[in-house]
N, C-alpha and C positions, 0 to 999 in steps of 0.2 A: 257077662259084665266086662266092660273095657278095662284094660290095664291103666293104671294111674298115669303112666308116661305117654299115653295116647289120648288122654281126655282133652277135648277142646274146651274153650272158655268163652262165656259172654261176660259183660260187665253190667253193673248197676251202680247207682250213685247214692251216696248218703244225702238224705233229703234236707236235713236241717241240723242246727247245732254247731258244735265246735269243729266238726269235720265236714261241714256242709260242702257239697261239690266234689268230695273225694270219691274216686272210683274204686270199687272192689270187684273181684272176680267171682263168677258163678260157674261151677262145673256144668257142662252140658251133658249130664247123665240122668237117666231115668230115676235113680234113687234119691235125687235131691230136687227140691222144688223151691226156688227162692220166692218169697212172698212178693206179690206185685206191689209196685209203688203206691197205688191207690189204697190197697189194704193196709200197708205200713203207715201211710199218712193218716188214715182214719184211726188206726190203733193209737198213734202217738198224739193225735188231737184229743183222744179220750184221756190218756194218761197225763199229758201236759206236764206241769211243774211238780206234780206229786212224785214223779220219778227221781227227782234230785237226791243224789247220795244213796238211793236204795240199791239193793242187789237186783240183778236181772239174770234170769236163767233161761237160756234157749236150749230146750231139751233135745230136739231133733234138729241140730243146728245147720247141717249142710255147710254153706259158705259163711254162715254167721251174719247174714244181712240184717236180721231183726235185732239181735243182741248188739251189733256194732252201731246200729242207729240209736239204740238206747244209750250206749256209751257216749255217743256224740251229743245226746240231749241231756246229759248230766247224771246218768246212773253211776253209782260209786264203783261197784265191782261187778263184772260180768262173767258168767259161767257158760261153757259150751260143751255139748256132748255130740260126737259124730262117729258112726261106725264104718263108713266107707273110706278107704284109704285115700283115694283121689280127692274126695270132698274135704277130708280132714287136712290134707296138705294145703289145699286152697284156703281153708279156714285159718291155718297157722300163718300163711303168707299175708292174708288180709289183716290179721291181728298185728303182725309186725309193721304193716304200713301205718297203722293208726296208734295204738297204745298197748303194747304188750304188758306194761306194768300193772294194769287194772283188769286184765283178762286172764281167765283160767280155763284152759282147754283140755278135754279128756277124750282120748280115743277109746272106742269100744261101744258095745250095745247099750243104748240108753236105759233099757230095762234092768241091766246089771249095774250100771254106774250111778244111777240116780240116788240110791241110798248114801253113797259117798258124798254126793253134793249136799244132801240133807244134813249130814253130819257136820260138814264145813259151815253151812248156813246157821246151824244151831249155835255156833260160837260167835256169830256176828252180832253186833249191837243194832244193826239195821234190818228192817223187814225186807222181804223179797217178792219180786214179781216172777211168775213162772209162765213161760210161753211154750205151748205145745202145738206143733204142726206135724202130726204123725202122717207118714205117707201111706194112708189107708189102702189104696188100691194099686200101689206101685211096686210092692215087694212080693214076689212069688212065695207062696207058702205062709203069708203073714195075715191070713184072714182074721186071726184073733187079735190083731193089733189094737183095735178099738177098745175091747174089753181090758186089754193089758194096760192101755193108756189110762183108762179110768181108775184102774187099780193103783197106778203110780200116784195119781192125784189124791187118792184116799190115804196115802202114806204121809201127806204133807201136814205137819203140825200147824194148826191155825195161829199159834203164837208167833211163828216166824214168817207168816204169809201176809203180804199186802193184797195180792190179787193173783188169780189164775186166768190166763187167756188161752183159749183153744181155737186154732184155725182149722176148719174142717169142711168137708163137702157139704153143700147146702141140703143135700138129700138125707143127711144123717140127722136123726132126732136125738139130741143129747138130753140127759135127765136134768131136771131143775136143781137137783142137789147131788153132789158127788162128795161122799164122806162129810167133812165139816164145811164144805164149800157150797154156797148157794148162788145160783145164777141171778144176775141183776140187769143184764143187758145183752142184747144180741143184734148183730147187724149183718145183713146179707150183701154180697157183692157178686151177683150172678151165681156161678158154680161154687164159690167159696163163702163161708160165713165165719164171723168172729163171735165167739160166745165168751162172756165175761163172768167170772165167779169171784166171790170174796167170802171170807170166813163168816159163817153164821154167828150172829151175836150170842146165840144160846149154846154154841159149841164149846 
C-alpha cells in the first residue's frame, strides 16, 4: 500500500445542489473506488427531494463523493467512515472545502465503527439513508466482506432507517431481504449495480 504522502489524486465534481460544480479530490489508490458520475446521478434522481434534512451515512466512504453529493442536495447531517489513512485525509480535506459543520467523519474499520454511528443516529429526530459501497474484490484477505456487510445492514433499526442503498458488482446476487430491509428496486450500470432496500412494513 502506498504511503499517504505519495498518493496522487484525481478530481470529481459535485453534480447538483448547493455545491454544484465544486471539485473534490479522489485518491488514486486501489482501496478506494469513487462512484462514477452516472451512478451517482441515477442514485440522486431516485432519492430526489426525499433526502431533504435527512441523515446520510456513507459507510465505506473513501473520498466521500456520495455523501458530499447528498449534502449538496439537502441532506441534514452526513456521516463518513474510512479506514485508509490517505483516503481519510482526502475525505477530511473535501469536507473542509464544503461544509464541516454538518459532516461527521470517523477514521477506522467500518465494521468496527458502524455501531457508534447507529448510536448517534438513534438520538436524531430525522431518519437516515445508508449507502454501502464495499470494496468486495480490492482488499487482500477480505473475501468475507460481502457477508460482513450484510451483517452490518441487519443491525440497522428500521425505526431510524429511511433507506439502504448498496452499490455492488453486477455479478453478485443480493438477497431480496436483509434483516428488516426489503429490496424494492435494482438498477444495473454495466459492472456496477445499485440495489435499494427499505424497512419492511411488517418489521
